[in-house]
C-alpha positions in Angstrom: 29.3 -7.2 4.6 26.4 -4.7 4.8 25.2 -3.7 8.3 21.7 -4.8 9.1 19.7 -2.8 11.6 16.7 -4.1 13.6 14.2 -1.9 15.2 14.1 -2.4 19.0 10.3 -2.8 19.1 10.6 -5.8 16.7 12.6 -7.9 19.3 11.1 -9.7 22.3 13.9 -9.3 24.9 12.3 -12.0 27.0 13.3 -14.6 24.4 16.7 -16.4 24.2 18.9 -15.5 21.2 22.0 -17.3 20.0 24.7 -15.0 18.6 27.4 -16.1 16.2 30.6 -14.1 15.5 32.0 -11.5 17.9 29.9 -9.3 20.2 32.2 -6.4 21.0 32.1 -4.7 24.4 30.1 -7.5 26.0 33.0 -9.2 27.7 35.3 -6.3 28.6 34.5 -6.6 32.4 34.3 -9.7 34.4 33.2 -10.1 38.0 35.8 -12.3 39.6 34.8 -12.5 43.2 32.3 -11.1 45.8 32.9 -11.0 49.5 30.3 -9.8 52.0 30.9 -9.7 55.8 28.9 -8.8 58.8 32.0 -8.5 60.9 35.6 -9.1 59.8 39.0 -7.7 60.8 40.2 -7.9 57.1 39.0 -8.8 53.7 41.6 -10.4 51.3 41.7 -11.1 47.6 44.4 -13.6 46.6 45.7 -15.2 43.5 46.1 -11.9 41.5 48.1 -12.2 38.3 48.2 -10.6 34.9 45.2 -12.4 33.4 43.5 -9.0 33.1 44.9 -5.7 31.9 43.4 -3.9 34.8 41.6 -4.7 38.0 39.0 -2.8 40.1 37.7 -3.5 43.6 34.5 -1.8 44.7 33.3 -1.6 48.3 30.0 -0.5 49.6 28.0 -0.2 52.9 31.2 -0.2 55.0 30.5 0.2 58.7 33.1 -0.2 61.4 32.6 -1.5 64.9 34.2 1.7 66.3 33.7 5.3 65.2 36.2 7.4 63.2 38.1 4.5 61.7 40.8 4.8 59.0 40.1 2.4 56.1 43.3 1.1 54.3 44.6 -1.4 51.9 48.0 -3.3 51.8 49.6 -5.6 49.2 51.2 -9.1 49.6 53.8 -10.9 47.4 53.2 -14.3 49.2 49.5 -14.7 48.4 48.4 -13.2 51.8 50.8 -14.9 54.3 52.2 -11.4 55.0 51.4 -7.9 53.9 53.7 -5.0 53.1 53.7 -2.2 55.7 56.2 0.2 54.3 57.4 1.8 51.0 54.0 3.3 50.1 53.7 6.8 48.9 50.0 7.4 49.4 48.2 10.7 49.3 44.5 11.6 49.9 42.8 14.8 48.8 39.9 15.0 51.2 37.0 17.5 50.7 34.4 17.8 53.4 31.0 19.5 54.1 28.3 19.3 56.8 25.8 21.9 55.5 27.8 24.7 57.1 31.5 24.0 57.1 33.2 23.4 53.7 36.9 22.5 53.6 39.7 20.5 52.1 42.8 18.8 53.5 45.5 16.4 52.4 46.5 13.2 54.2 49.4 10.9 53.5 50.9 7.5 54.5 54.0 5.5 53.9 52.6 2.4 55.6 49.5 1.6 53.4 47.3 2.7 50.5 45.1 5.2 52.2 41.4 4.8 51.3 39.6 7.1 53.7 39.7 8.4 57.2 36.9 8.7 59.7 34.5 5.9 58.7 31.4 5.9 61.0 30.1 3.1 63.1 26.5 4.4 63.2 24.0 1.9 61.8 22.3 4.5 59.6 25.7 5.7 58.2 26.7 2.7 56.2 27.4 5.0 53.3 31.1 4.4 52.7 31.3 3.5 49.0 34.2 3.6 46.6 36.6 1.8 44.3 40.3 1.2 43.6 41.9 0.5 40.3 45.3 -1.2 39.6 47.0 -3.1 36.8 49.5 -5.9 36.0 50.2 -7.0 39.6 52.5 -9.8 38.4 54.8 -7.3 36.6 57.8 -6.1 38.7 57.4 -2.3 38.7 56.5 0.6 41.0 52.9 -0.4 41.4 50.2 2.3 41.2 46.7 2.5 42.7 44.0 5.1 42.3 40.7 5.3 44.2 37.7 7.4 45.0 35.5 7.1 48.1 32.4 8.9 49.5 31.9 8.6 53.2 29.3 10.0 55.7 30.7 10.5 59.2 28.3 10.5 62.2 30.5 12.8 64.3 29.8 16.3 63.0 27.6 15.1 60.2 30.3 15.5 57.5 30.3 14.0 54.1 33.9 13.2 52.9 35.0 13.0 49.2 38.4 11.3 49.1 40.5 11.0 46.0 43.6 8.7 46.6 46.7 8.0 44.6 49.4 5.6 45.7 52.8 4.4 44.3 54.5 1.5 46.0 57.9 3.0 45.8 60.1 0.0 45.0 59.8 -2.4 42.1 57.4 -5.1 43.3 55.1 -7.8 42.1 52.0 -8.7 44.3 49.4 -11.4 44.2 47.1 -10.4 47.1 45.5 -7.3 48.6 44.0 -6.8 52.1 41.4 -4.2 53.3 41.4 -3.4 56.9 41.0 -0.8 59.7 41.7 -0.8 63.4 38.4 -2.4 64.3 36.1 -5.0 62.7 33.9 -3.9 59.8 30.9 -4.9 57.7 30.4 -4.4 54.0 30.5 -5.9 50.5 33.6 -6.1 48.3 33.7 -7.0 44.6 36.8 -7.7 42.4 36.5 -7.1 38.7 38.9 -7.8 35.8 39.1 -5.6 32.7 40.5 -6.8 29.3 
């Protein structure tokens, strides 16, 4: 069948159109769930399975009740009744800059997926923003997670750029994830599925 092209200026995008056939690329990403909190000790996403090839969680405007908090994630295989606190191999490559001092350091943990250190509690520093990708949680394997976070810290005026990779170092399925720190926090979390 020949391809028909329509000039953009000939369509009124305020109108409603009915499409037949397949529209490629329009359904590759689906917003599954949104959670917003003004103060919580943890945010959980449960019921994860292999419906989607890959998942992404975004988080934004994260602010902790106490200063310099470490922001982490853990997995669960009993839909959130308990969360795994060992067998992680998590590494963070942290770059930082405050207008004068520029540096880099590496951080690691075996107790959780390390998202970012030193999240601020200042009301004007709700700038912690990032994402985490993972795939096929219902498949027994060494689960992998990658993430990227930008954070502004009030103490010292530093911006942090954190790139994180984690392997859960035993074969494992999981069906829930939990975000937490050592004090309550505010922010918005969104879970997406990718086909």
